[in-house]
C-alpha positions, 0 to 999 in steps of 0.5 A: 566627270566622265562622258557616257559616250567615252565608255565603250559598250562591252568594254570599259575605261580605267581612270588610273589617277582616280583609281576607278574603272567604269564599264558598260557591259550592255548598252545603257548599263554602266558599272564602276569599281575600284581600279585597285587590284585586291591582290597586291594593290596595283592599278588594273590596266584594261577592260576587254572581252568582258574582263577587267585585267591587272597585268601585275600577276594576271588577276582578272575580274568580271566587268559586270560584277567585279567578281574574281575570274582568275589569277591571284586576287583574293576578293572582288573589286569593290563597287562604286555608286554610279549615276548616269544623267544627261550623258555624264557619268558621276561616281561616288 
């Protein structure tokens, strides 16, 4: 389980072991996506400046939608169902 307070507003956190990236584009708006890059299947590494980035071949994704914004990725990151309740984030 992830604490909502651990996800920075305007940023996000990559949970490499679970292969999930959780973002908070705006205060109170949480999103979750697969952390597996759609180009070569590597795990994305970071979230900054509105972008989820994969260091392998410079693929980038929009942190609010998972849509490709640059690089070699052929498809968006698949979204995950996210629930925020009582300060905890649950992803399914």
